[in-house]
C-alpha positions in Angstrom: 103.4 123.9 62.9 105.8 121.5 64.6 104.5 118.5 66.6 103.7 120.0 70.1 106.0 120.1 73.0 105.1 118.9 76.5 103.8 122.3 77.6 101.4 122.6 74.6 100.4 118.9 74.8 99.3 119.5 78.4 97.5 122.7 77.2 95.7 120.6 74.6 94.5 118.1 77.2 93.4 120.8 79.6 91.4 122.6 77.0 89.6 119.4 76.0 88.7 118.6 79.6 87.5 122.2 80.3 85.5 122.5 77.2 84.1 118.9 77.1 85.5 117.7 73.8 87.9 115.0 72.8 90.7 114.6 70.3 90.5 111.9 67.7 93.5 109.6 68.2 93.9 108.0 64.8 96.2 105.0 64.1 98.4 105.1 61.1 100.6 102.5 59.4 102.1 104.2 56.3 102.7 107.6 54.7 99.2 107.7 53.1 97.3 107.1 56.3 99.5 109.7 58.1 98.9 112.3 55.4 95.1 111.5 55.5 95.0 112.3 59.2 97.0 115.5 58.9 94.7 116.6 56.0 91.6 115.8 58.1 92.7 117.8 61.1 93.6 120.8 58.9 90.3 120.7 57.1 88.4 120.4 60.4 90.5 123.1 62.1 91.1 120.6 64.9 94.2 119.7 66.8 94.6 116.0 67.2 96.6 112.9 68.1 98.3 110.6 65.6 99.3 107.2 67.0 101.3 104.1 65.9 100.6 100.6 67.2 103.1 97.8 67.4 101.5 96.3 64.3 101.5 99.6 62.5 105.1 100.1 63.2 106.0 96.6 62.1 104.1 97.2 58.8 105.9 100.5 58.2 109.3 98.9 58.6 108.8 96.5 55.7 111.0 93.4 55.6 112.9 94.7 58.6 109.8 93.8 60.6 110.8 95.9 63.6 107.9 97.8 65.2 110.1 100.4 66.9 112.0 101.3 63.8 108.8 101.5 61.8 107.3 103.8 64.5 110.4 106.0 64.4 110.1 106.3 60.6 106.4 107.3 60.7 107.1 109.7 63.5 109.9 111.4 61.6 107.6 111.8 58.5 104.8 113.3 60.7 107.3 115.7 62.4 108.4 116.9 58.9 104.9 117.3 57.5 103.2 118.7 60.6 105.3 121.9 60.2 103.3 122.7 57.0 99.9 122.7 58.8 98.3 125.3 61.0 97.1 122.8 63.6 98.7 121.1 66.6 99.6 117.5 66.4 100.7 115.1 69.3 102.3 111.8 68.6 101.3 108.7 70.6 102.0 104.9 70.6 99.1 102.5 71.1 98.5 99.3 73.1 102.0 98.3 74.2 101.5 95.2 76.4 103.9 94.1 79.1 105.7 91.7 76.8 106.4 94.5 74.3 107.7 97.2 76.7 111.4 96.2 76.2 111.3 95.8 72.3 108.9 98.6 71.6 108.3 101.3 74.2 111.7 101.6 75.8 113.6 101.9 72.5 111.2 104.8 71.6 111.7 106.5 74.9 115.5 106.1 74.5 115.2 107.6 71.0 113.5 110.7 72.6 116.1 110.8 75.3 118.8 111.0 72.6 117.0 113.7 70.7 116.5 115.8 73.8 120.3 115.6 74.5 120.8 117.1 71.1 118.3 119.9 71.7 115.7 118.3 69.5 112.0 117.8 70.3 110.6 114.6 71.7 109.9 111.9 69.1 106.6 110.9 70.7 104.6 112.9 73.1 102.9 110.0 74.9 103.0 106.2 75.1 100.3 103.7 76.1 101.1 100.8 78.4 98.3 98.2 78.1 98.5 96.1 81.2 95.0 94.6 80.8 96.4 91.1 80.2 98.2 90.9 83.5 97.0 91.1 87.2 96.0 94.6 88.3 98.7 94.8 90.9 101.4 94.0 88.3 99.8 96.4 85.9 100.0 99.2 88.4 103.6 98.3 89.4 104.8 98.4 85.8 102.7 101.6 85.1 104.5 103.3 88.0 107.9 102.3 86.7 107.1 103.5 83.2 105.5 106.7 84.5 108.8 107.6 86.2 110.8 106.9 83.0 108.3 109.0 80.9 108.3 111.9 83.4 112.1 112.2 83.1 111.6 112.9 79.4 108.4 115.0 79.4 106.4 112.2 78.0 102.8 111.5 79.1 101.9 107.9 79.9 98.5 106.4 79.1 97.5 103.4 81.3 94.6 101.0 81.1 92.4 99.9 84.0 90.2 97.0 82.9 89.9 95.2 79.6 88.6 96.4 76.3 86.9 93.4 74.7 87.2 92.2 71.1 90.4 92.0 69.0 92.6 94.7 67.6 96.2 94.7 66.2 97.0 91.3 67.7 95.6 92.0 71.2 92.7 89.5 71.6 90.2 89.8 74.4 87.3 88.2 72.7 86.9 85.5 75.5 87.2 87.8 78.5 84.6 87.5 81.2 81.9 90.2 80.9 82.6 91.7 84.4 86.2 92.4 83.3 84.9 94.8 80.7 83.9 97.3 83.4 86.4 99.3 85.5 85.4 100.0 89.1 86.0 103.3 90.9 88.3 101.3 93.2 90.4 100.2 90.3 90.7 103.8 89.0 91.7 105.1 92.5 94.4 102.5 92.7 96.1 104.0 89.7 95.7 107.5 91.1 97.3 106.5 94.4 100.2 104.9 92.6 100.9 107.5 89.9 99.8 110.9 91.4 103.3 111.7 92.8 105.4 110.2 90.0 104.7 112.7 87.2 102.5 115.8 86.4 99.8 113.9 84.7 98.7 110.7 83.0 95.8 109.5 80.8 93.6 106.6 81.9 91.7 104.2 79.6 88.9 103.0 81.9 86.6 100.4 80.4 82.8 100.6 80.5 81.9 97.8 78.1 84.0 98.9 75.2 84.8 96.4 72.5 87.4 96.6 69.7 86.4 95.6 66.3 83.4 96.0 63.9 79.9 96.3 65.4 76.6 97.8 64.3 75.2 100.6 66.6 73.4 99.1 69.5 75.3 95.8 69.5 77.8 97.0 72.1 76.3 97.7 75.5 78.2 100.6 77.0 77.8 102.0 80.5 79.4 105.5 80.3 78.1 106.2 83.8 81.0 104.2 85.1 83.3 107.0 84.0 81.3 109.5 86.1 81.4 107.2 89.1 85.2 107.1 88.8 85.5 110.8 88.5 83.2 111.3 91.5 85.2 108.9 93.6 88.4 110.8 92.7 86.9 114.1 93.7 85.5 112.7 96.9 89.0 111.6 97.9 91.2 114.3 96.5 89.0 117.4 96.1 86.8 119.0 93.5 89.8 120.1 91.3 90.9 116.5 90.8 90.1 114.9 87.4 91.1 112.0 85.3 92.1 112.5 81.7 90.0 109.7 80.3 90.5 107.7 77.1 87.8 106.0 75.1 89.0 102.7 73.4 86.8 100.4 71.2 84.4 103.0 70.0 83.3 101.4 66.8 79.5 100.9 66.8 79.0 103.5 69.6 76.1 105.9 69.1 76.6 109.6 68.9 74.7 110.0 72.2 76.9 107.5 74.0 80.0 109.3 72.7 78.7 112.7 73.8 77.9 111.3 77.2 81.5 110.2 77.7 82.7 113.7 76.9 80.6 115.1 79.8 82.5 112.7 82.1 86.0 113.7 81.1 87.0 111.7 78.0 89.6 113.8 76.2 90.9 111.3 73.7 89.1 108.7 71.6 91.0 106.0 69.7 90.0 105.5 66.1 91.2 102.6 63.9 88.7 100.2 62.6 86.4 102.8 61.0 89.3 104.6 59.3 90.7 101.3 58.0 87.4 100.7 56.2 87.2 104.4 55.0 90.7 104.0 53.5 90.0 100.7 51.8 86.5 101.3 50.4 87.6 103.8 47.7 90.3 101.4 46.6 87.7 98.7 46.1 85.5 101.0 44.1 88.4 102.1 41.9 89.3 98.5 41.2 85.8 97.5 40.2 85.3 100.6 38.1 88.6 100.2 36.3 88.8 96.4 36.3 89.9 96.1 32.6 92.4 99.0 33.0 94.2 97.8 36.1 94.6 94.3 34.7 96.2 93.4 31.4 93.2 91.5 30.2 93.4 89.2 27.2 96.9 90.4 26.2 96.0 94.2 26.4 98.3 96.6 28.1 95.9 98.1 30.6 95.9 101.8 31.5 98.9 103.1 33.4 96.9 106.0 34.8 94.5 103.5 36.4 97.0 101.1 37.9 99.5 103.7 39.1 99.2 103.3 42.9 99.0 107.1 43.3 95.6 107.0 41.5 93.8 104.9 44.0 95.9 105.8 47.1 94.9 109.4 46.7 91.2 108.4 46.8 91.9 106.2 49.8 93.6 109.1 51.6 90.6 111.3 50.9 88.1 108.7 52.1 90.0 108.3 55.4 90.3 112.0 55.8 86.6 112.4 55.4 86.0 109.8 58.2 88.4 111.5 60.5 86.6 114.8 60.0 83.3 113.0 60.9 85.1 112.0 64.1 86.2 115.5 64.8 82.6 116.7 64.5 81.2 114.0 66.8 83.9 114.6 69.4 83.4 118.4 69.2 87.1 119.1 68.4 86.3 120.7 65.0 87.2 124.4 65.1 88.9 124.0 68.5 92.5 124.3 67.4 94.7 126.4 69.7 96.3 127.9 66.6 100.0 128.4 66.1 101.8 128.0 69.4 
């Protein structure tokens, strides 16, 4: 079915919050990874979110090296292919810092504006502004401006309160002080106060010790209770019906129990990138080792075209990544939760 519209995206998020599950939000950078995620959601009978980062968009644009153009290309492919699946897909952009708002996010919003004027659906359903590298007051000021721009075009904005440690896609927070990795209820309330009257809703990436990158279970010390404290503070000020739509970044190395705890506190979206990158690459490595003398023209031989045809190993890579996304759907409880054809 087509990529969801604003009404059905809101319905997706509301269902996740009400039923205490989250959507895997998986980064893609080419046709194969996009197809892998679509395959996974279809096999898991899960609706989900596909997202493009600045680096992913740049990669997809080839020598043009333009992140916005690459993101548009990937989004158009996903729009076309999503119509062939009986699940609901939302399109999102990931980790746009203040320095990249003008060259990345705003051109994509403008592209959606043009499409809407022609009676076409939005290109992207949501965008993330990552203001974690600037002072909180400036972060909130820019978030409010972007929220207004997004609301005009029925786009949901994701904002970040706090800092996710580690490094991902060129955003490096490896040397950030430990106390910055934990969002306070006061920080979260500042975003609510600034954004609550600008648009219908927004998503909030609050940090509770999250770290981007590759870590064994137990190496990252999470404090999910921070999310509950933030929700409690929101309800205390605005009533029991108030809720944040929370996003979990930097989940690699998190235990199943930690992830499930965050679902109880209102996490409705969990970003997945590092684990799926490995799941995509691992089958390629296995193929190359197994078919070493076929993919290389060793000692004057001609090799084996069937082995070095990129389709041979990229199909295995796609399957490997799809399997990992299905695992994420199961842990996040989104498997079998599709809204069906809307």
